[in-house]
C-alpha positions as CSV (number, residue, x, y, z in Angstrom):
1,V,8.1,-18.7,-4.4
2,D,7.2,-21.7,-6.8
3,E,8.7,-19.4,-10.3
4,A,11.7,-18.4,-8.5
5,V,12.7,-21.6,-7.3
6,E,11.9,-22.5,-11.2
7,L,14.2,-20.0,-12.0
8,A,16.7,-20.9,-9.5
9,D,17.1,-24.1,-11.2
10,V,17.0,-23.0,-14.1
11,G,19.7,-20.0,-13.3
12,R,21.9,-23.3,-12.4
13,K,22.8,-24.1,-15.6
14,G,24.0,-20.7,-17.1
15,A,23.0,-17.5,-17.4
16,A,21.9,-17.8,-21.4
17,D,19.1,-20.1,-20.0
18,L,18.3,-18.3,-17.7
19,E,17.6,-15.0,-19.6
20,K,15.3,-17.5,-22.2
21,G,13.4,-18.2,-18.4
22,I,12.6,-14.3,-17.9
23,E,10.6,-13.8,-20.1
24,S,7.7,-16.5,-18.1
25,V,7.9,-13.9,-15.3
26,R,4.8,-12.5,-15.0
27,N,5.4,-9.6,-11.7
28,F,7.9,-6.4,-13.5
29,F,9.7,-5.5,-10.3
30,F,11.3,-9.5,-9.8
31,K,11.5,-9.8,-13.3
32,D,14.4,-6.4,-13.6
33,G,15.8,-8.2,-10.5
34,V,15.9,-11.3,-12.8
35,Q,17.5,-9.0,-16.1
36,M,20.3,-7.6,-13.6
37,V,21.2,-11.3,-12.8
38,V,21.5,-11.9,-16.3
39,D,23.2,-8.6,-17.2
40,G,26.0,-9.2,-15.3
41,Y,25.1,-6.4,-12.3
42,S,26.6,-7.6,-8.8
43,E,25.5,-9.1,-5.7
44,E,25.1,-6.4,-4.2
45,E,24.1,-3.9,-6.6
46,L,21.1,-6.0,-7.5
47,V,20.4,-6.1,-3.1
48,D,20.9,-2.2,-3.3
49,I,18.1,-1.1,-6.6
50,L,16.3,-3.2,-5.4
51,N,15.8,-1.9,-2.0
52,T,16.6,1.0,-3.1
53,R,13.0,0.9,-5.2
54,I,11.4,-0.5,-2.7
55,D,12.0,2.6,-0.4
56,Y,10.8,5.2,-2.9
57,R,7.7,3.4,-3.5
58,E,7.2,3.6,-0.2
59,I,7.9,6.8,0.0
60,R,5.2,7.6,-2.7
61,E,2.5,5.9,-1.4
62,K,2.5,6.7,2.3
63,S,2.3,11.0,1.0
64,Q,-1.2,9.4,-0.4
65,A,-2.0,7.3,2.9
66,E,-1.1,10.6,4.4
67,L,-3.3,12.6,2.7
68,F,-5.9,10.3,3.6
69,K,-4.9,10.5,7.4
70,V,-4.9,13.8,7.5
71,M,-8.4,14.2,4.7
72,G,-10.1,11.8,8.3
73,T,-8.6,13.8,11.1
74,M,-10.0,17.3,9.7
75,S,-13.0,15.8,8.4
76,P,-15.0,16.9,12.3
77,A,-13.3,20.0,11.8
78,W,-15.1,20.8,8.7
79,G,-18.1,19.1,10.1
80,M,-17.7,21.9,13.5
81,I,-17.4,24.4,11.3
82,G,-21.0,23.8,8.8
83,T,-21.9,23.7,12.8
84,L,-20.8,26.5,13.7
85,I,-22.4,28.3,10.8
86,G,-26.2,26.6,11.0
87,L,-25.6,27.6,14.8
88,V,-25.5,31.1,13.5
89,I,-28.3,30.8,11.1
90,M,-30.4,29.4,13.8
91,L,-29.6,32.1,15.9
92,A,-30.1,34.9,13.6
93,G,-33.7,33.3,13.2
94,F,-34.8,35.0,16.7
95,G,-34.2,38.2,16.2
96,G,-36.7,40.7,14.4
97,E,-37.2,39.4,10.8
98,G,-34.9,36.5,11.3
99,G,-37.8,34.1,10.0
100,G,-39.4,32.3,12.8
101,T,-39.7,28.5,13.6
102,D,-38.6,28.7,9.8
103,A,-34.8,29.6,10.2
104,L,-34.9,27.6,14.0
105,G,-34.7,24.6,11.3
106,I,-33.0,25.4,9.3
107,G,-30.5,26.5,11.0
108,M,-30.6,23.3,13.8
109,S,-30.8,20.9,11.3
110,A,-28.0,22.2,8.8
111,A,-25.7,22.0,12.3
112,L,-26.9,18.7,13.0
113,I,-26.5,17.6,9.3
114,T,-22.7,19.1,8.7
115,T,-21.5,17.2,12.1
116,F,-23.2,13.8,11.1
117,Y,-21.0,14.1,7.9
118,G,-18.5,15.3,8.9
119,A,-18.2,12.2,11.5
120,L,-18.8,9.5,8.7
121,L,-16.6,11.1,6.0
122,A,-13.7,10.1,8.6
123,N,-14.9,7.2,10.2
124,L,-16.3,5.4,7.6
125,F,-14.3,6.4,3.9
126,F,-10.8,8.8,4.9
127,L,-9.5,6.4,7.9
128,P,-10.4,2.7,6.8
129,M,-9.4,4.3,3.3
130,A,-5.8,5.4,5.0
131,A,-5.0,2.2,6.8
132,K,-6.1,0.1,3.8
133,L,-3.4,1.8,1.8
134,N,-0.9,1.6,4.6
135,S,-2.1,-2.1,4.9
136,R,-0.9,-2.8,0.8
137,I,2.1,-0.8,1.2
138,S,3.5,-2.8,3.6
139,Q,2.2,-6.1,2.1
140,T,3.8,-5.2,-1.1
141,S,7.5,-4.4,0.9
142,T,6.7,-7.6,2.0
143,A,6.6,-9.5,-0.6
144,Q,8.9,-7.2,-3.1
145,A,11.5,-8.0,0.1
146,M,10.9,-11.4,-1.1
147,L,11.5,-10.7,-4.5
148,V,14.6,-9.3,-3.9
149,E,15.9,-12.3,-1.6
150,A,14.8,-14.5,-4.4
151,A,16.5,-12.4,-7.4
152,R,20.2,-12.5,-4.7
153,L,19.6,-16.5,-4.4
154,I,19.3,-17.2,-7.9
155,H,22.4,-14.8,-8.2
156,Q,24.4,-17.1,-5.4
157,R,22.9,-20.1,-7.5
158,K,21.6,-21.7,-4.2
159,H,20.1,-25.2,-5.1
160,P,16.1,-25.0,-5.1
161,L,15.1,-25.8,-2.3
162,I,17.1,-24.0,-0.5
163,V,15.6,-21.4,-2.4
164,R,12.1,-22.6,-2.1
165,E,12.9,-23.1,2.3
166,K,14.3,-19.3,2.3
167,L,11.2,-17.4,0.6
168,N,8.6,-20.0,2.5
169,S,9.7,-18.0,5.1
170,F,8.2,-15.1,4.2
171,I,4.9,-16.8,3.6
172,P,2.5,-18.1,6.7
173,P,3.1,-21.8,6.7
174,K,-0.1,-22.7,6.1
175,E,0.7,-21.6,2.5
176,W,3.8,-23.6,2.4
177,K,4.9,-26.2,-0.2
178,R,7.6,-28.7,0.1
179,E,9.5,-30.3,-3.0
180,E,7.9,-34.1,-3.2
C-alpha cells in the first residue's frame, strides 16, 4: 500500500517522473502494471491484461493443488489395495506349505501398515498440501487484485490519500495506515 501511495504521488507529476519511480518497485506484477501506465496503455487495456494474468496464474496453480487433492483421495484406496495383498499373503499361509504362523504375521502386518500409510499420506500430507496451495492461491489473487486497483488508480492520477483509502479495503483494518 505504501509503495502504491508513493507511486501515485509521483505519477501525478507526470509519466516521466513515474518512469523513474518504477525502478524502486519490488513486486514484478505491480512493476509491470505501472510500466503499462507509463507506456500509455488505456485503463481498460491495463486492467484487462493484468486480470488475464491473474486468471491464468490461478488456473496453473489450481491444477497443481488439484493434483495433491486427487492424490489425497486416492491414497487410502492404494492403502486398501495393499491391505488386500497382505490379506492374500496371510490367507496363503493357512494352506499346505504356506509358512503357517510366520506368513500369518507377515500378511497381517502388511495389511495393517499399508492402510496406515494410505491414511497417513492422505491426511497428513496430500490433503493439507492441497488446502495450503488453495489458500496461497487465494491470498496471491487478492494481493494481485489490489495491485491491479493500485495501477488503475495511478493511471487515473488519483490523489495519494484516495489511493491509500481504496487499497486499505483489501487488507485487514489492523494493518491500515493513515496519513499523519
